[in-house]
N, C-alpha and C positions, 0 to 999 in steps of 0.2 A: 451257371446251370439252372438256377432258381430263375432268374429273370426270363430265360426262354421258356421254363417250364410254365410258368404262370403268365406267359403272354399267348399261349396256346389253349384252345378249346380242348378239353373242357376245364382245365385247370383255372383259366382266367376268370371263369363265371363262379368258381368255387373257392377262390384264393382265401377268402375269410374263414374257410373250415380247415386251414392247414396252419401247423406250426412247423418251421424247420430249424434244426439245431446242427451246428457242425461241431463234431468231435475230432479235434486235431490230434492224430497219433504220429510223432516223428519216427522216421525209419533211420537206420543206418547209412543206407544209400538210397539215392532217388531213382524211381522208375520202376520198372518191372522186368522179370526174367524173360529171355527168350531161349528156350531149350533147342529151337529149330527141329523139333520132332514131326513137324507136319509136312505133307508133301504137297500143299496147295501152292499156288503162285504168290500170294501174299508174303512168304517168307524170304522170296528173292532179295529183296534190298536190305533185309535186316540182319545184322550181324548176331552170331550167337552170343549171349552174355547170361550171366548169372548175377542177379541183384539182391541184396540183403535188405528186403522191404519188411515191415513188421507184420503184415498179413500174408507173406508168402505169395503176393500177387504175381502171376504169370501168363503169358500167352501160350499157344499150343495146347490148351486144354482139348481134351478129346481128339487130339491131333488134327484141330482146326487153328490155323494161327492167330485169326483175328478173335477167337473165343479167348477172352481175357477174365480171369476170375480170381479171387483170393482162395488159398489152399490151407492156410492155417485158421480154421474156422473157430478152434478153441480160443484163439486169441481174440476175435471178434466178439465171441460170447463174453469174455471177461471183460473187454471194453464196455460192451453194452450193459453188463451186470453193475459195473462199477459207476458208470457214467450215466445211462439213461435205460433202465431196465422196462420201463412202460411203453416202449417204442411201438409204433405200428408198421413201418416200413423203414428198411436200412438200404441205404445207397452208399456205395464204396467208390470213391474217386481217386483213380490212380494216376500219379504224377508222371505219366508217359506221353510223350508225343505222338506215338503209334496209334493207328487206327485199332480199336477194339472195345469189346464189352462183353456183357452177358446178362441174362435174367436169372432164374432161379431163385434161391433162398435170398440171396443178397444181390441186388441189382448193381451192376458194376459198368463203369466206362473209364476210357483213360481221358487225357486232355488233349486229345488230337483236335484238329480245325472243325472235325463233324461231330465232336463229342456231345454237344448239347442235344441233337437230334438222336444220336445213339443212346443217350440217358434217358430220353423222353420213351424212346422205343423199348428199352430193357424195363423201365417201370411199367410199361404195359404188360409185361410177363409177370414180374414180380408182384406188383401192386393189384393188378385186375385179373390175373390168370389167363391172359390172352395168349392165343396161339401166333405164331409167325403166318403171315398171309402169303409168304413166298414158300416154296417148298424146301424145308430145312432137312429133310430126310425122313425116312419111315420111323425111325427110332422116336421122332418127336411128335408124330402123328397121333392124336388122341381127339375125344370129344371135349372141345373148348366153346365158351360163349361164341367165338367167331370161327369155328372150324367143326365141321360134321360129315357124316357118311349119309346123312338124310338128303336127298335130292328134291323132293317135292316142295315146291315153293309156299305151299298152304300148311305143310306139316314141320318146316325147318324152324329151328328155334328163334330165328329171327324173322318170322314169317310177317310179324307187325310193321316190318320195314321195306319188306320187297316191293318193288317199283317206285321207291321214291328215293331220290338223292343217290341214285346210282346203285342202289342196293339189291342184288339179286341171289342167285345160286350159282356160282362159278367153280368149275371144277378146277383143280390144280392139273396143270398140263402134264407134269411128271407122275402124278398118280390122280388119274380122273375118278376114283371112287371117292375121293375126299373133295370137301366143297369149302369155298370161302364166301364172305358176303359181298366184297368189293374187289374191284380192280386196282384201286389206287388209293391204298391206306398206310398209314404211317407203321402199320404192322407188316407192310410189305417193302416199303422203300421209304427212305429219308425225304425229308423237305416237302411233305404233303400232309395235309390233316388226317386225323383219325377218321374212320368212317362212322356213321351213325351207330351201328352196332357195337362198336369199341367204345364211343362216346357214353352210351347207354350204360354197358358194364362198369366203366368207371363211376358214373353217377351213382348206381345201385351200391357199389362197393363204399363209395364216400358215406353214404347214408348209413351204412352198417356201422361206421365207425364215429360219426359226429352227430349229435343231437341238436338240431336248429333251434329247439326251444332251449334257449340258454338259461332262462329264469322266468319267475313269474311273481306276481304280488296280488293278494296277501298269501303268505306262505304258512302262517300259524294254523293249527290244527283246530284252534276254537278261539274266538275272540268276541267280547261284546262292542257292538257299534252304536247302539242306541238309536236316535233318529236321524243321523248323519248318512250322507250319500255313500254308497259303496263304490269304490273305485278299484277296478280289476284290470291287470296290465300284464303284457308280455314283454319279453326281451329276447329278439330273435337274431340268430347268426344268418345273414341273408346272402343268397347269391348275388352277382352282379352281371346282369341287370337282375333286378329282385323278381323272382318267379314265385314267392311264397304267397298264398292266399290264406286268410283268417276268417273263420265263420264262427259268430257267436250264436249260442242257442240258449233260449230258456224254456225249460222242460220240453226239448227236443223241437222246438219251433224258432226258426231263425230270427234274429231282431236286429243284426247289424253285421257288417262283413268288411275286412280288410283294415281294421283299425286295431292298433296294438293296445289301446285302452279305453275302456268303456265306463261311465259313471251311471249308476243306478241309484234312483232315490228309494227310500223305503216304502213309497206308494206303489213301486213297480212290483212288489210281491203280494199277490192277492190270494196265495194258500200259505199253510203253514210252513211247508217244506218246498223250496223252490231249488232247482238245480240249474246252475248256469255253466255252459260249456264253451271252451274256446278249442276250436280244431283247425290245426295248422297243417297244411299241405304244400310239398313242393310241385308246382305245376310245369316244371320245366319241359322244354318241346324236345330236350335231349333224351328223354325216357319215354317209351311207349310200353314198357313193361308191365304186365297184368298184375304183377304182385307189388308194384309200387304204390299203388293206391291203399294197398292192405298193410304191408310192411313198414311204410315211410308217412304214416299220419300219426300226428302228435297231439295228445288231448290233455287238456287240464279241466277239471270239474270241480267247482266250488258249490256247496250245498249250504244254502241260506235258509236260517229257520227263524220262525216268530212264534210266540204263544198263541196269539190271535192275528189275524190278517191285519187287523186295525192297530196292532201295538207295534212298538219299535222293534227293529231286528234284535234279537238276543245272541245269536251266534253264527259264526261262518265256519265251515270245515271245508278242507281243501284235499284233493287227492289228484295224482296224474295217472293217466292210463298207461301211455307207452313211454313218457318223458322221463319216468323215474326209475326204469330197469338199468341199473349200474353194474357193469360187469368189470372184474379185473382178474387176469390171468397172469402168474408170475411165478419164478423167473422165466424169461423168454428171450434166448433159448434156455433150456433146463437140462441139467444132467444129473443131479442128485434128488432134490426136493421139487415138488411140484405143488402148486398151491392155486385156487382159484375162490373168488368172493362175487356175490351178487346181492343186490337188495331188490325185492319185489314189492310193489306198494299195495298189492292186493292178494287176497288168497289166489293161488294158481295150481294148476298141474304142472309140475316142473319135471322136466326130463334133460338129463345131461349125457351127453355119448361123445366118444372119441371114434374118428373114423380116420382112415387113411386118404391119401388125396384122390383115389379111384372112387371113394364114396363107400367102399366096404367097412363095416362097423366092426372097430376093433374091441371096445368094451362099452358098457353101459354102467355109469357111475351113479347116477341118481333117476328115480322113477317113481316119484310120489306127490301127494297134494301136500303143499305147504301154505303156512300162514303168512301174510305180510310182514316183512322183516329183512334183517341182514343175515346172510349164511357164508360161512367160511369152511372150506374143506383142505385138507392137507395130505398129500400122498407121498410115497417114494416114486420117483419119475420112472425107474425101472419097471415098477408093479404096473403102471399104466400104459406104457408105450411099447415094452418089450425090445423094441430094436431102435437104431439111429434113424433119423429121417423128419420128414414134415407130416404133421398130422392136423386135422380138424376138430376143436371141441365146440360141439354144437349145443346151445342151450335153447329150450323151448319152454315158454311160459304161456300155457293155453295155446292160443294160435300163433303167438309172436316167436319168430325163429332168430336167434344171433349166433353167428358163428366166429370164432377167432382161431388162427393159425398158430401153431405151437411147434417149434422146433426142438426136438430131442437129441442131444449129444451124448455119446457113450464116452 
């Protein structure tokens, strides 16, 4: 499954951004249950059976035979809590040769011969929040990155792509008040690529989870360097092909580009205080999002000071703009206690809110100005989420917005 996933765009370009771990959970019996409660023709050749598997995985979810999903979500929560609580995306691989899968909280597929394509399609739902681009039914129709009721090519949410690479505003034949961006996309049919709109959605999602600026030097807040050259360097997680650009600025004037390391002699500093910035941007052609150049730019700033411009450098201080906002939300899924922590590198207006998947605010947790530092908050999960389901916890630090999905189970 992973070989197929990372062999296709956009995952092949961002393979370096992923870690994948298999948590093997033995079942009493192999396979998945077939209640035979659906009326669709997929059930015809499949015998009714009950299989004792660990997660209660079964077909016929919502009376659709090929809709395969685990039913023992508390068992999944316990396995995650004990094995890998800080996951970003769960995929359940069910050892059944019959065709099936599902998106939702836990992306799922069988091991059918089409499972690799099904897996990637379902990850589109779970990881990127994409809609089916075939008509799945009115109960599944909603505003999504690749589904809308807006018909104007200039107003539609994927307007930046309209007219290129087959992207347009196409009505669903079964319900023509709803529109999709493409006629041939993996979210509509298997064995074709994702359309440009879906690729962009994946890229933006990946950037919310992974900081490509892995590290930088020097990192000490203060250091004496005498009359030796200063070497400033970055370590990046790069897409393949590499679409990262680096801009080096001295007091807001560009002096070098696309180098991961620069060496500056003491004579380069003609003022008592000099600010050197490294600005890292992913210039991928897979995203035309107007928010991309704002939310996914990574900056490190070094402040070099001298007592007099002719004297040796006395100290270097470093801070990171967006590269040092570190957030943890745990445990996830949660049912009793709920905690989150974050690190902010500079004084910021901090706002933390909880919303449901429709965007309706459930609760505001923090709304205050905070100094640079590390913050930890602990709550009773039932006091925050009120009901079982999926929620979005949104962290705002001045104009930087970062979201995390949280699953609450009673």
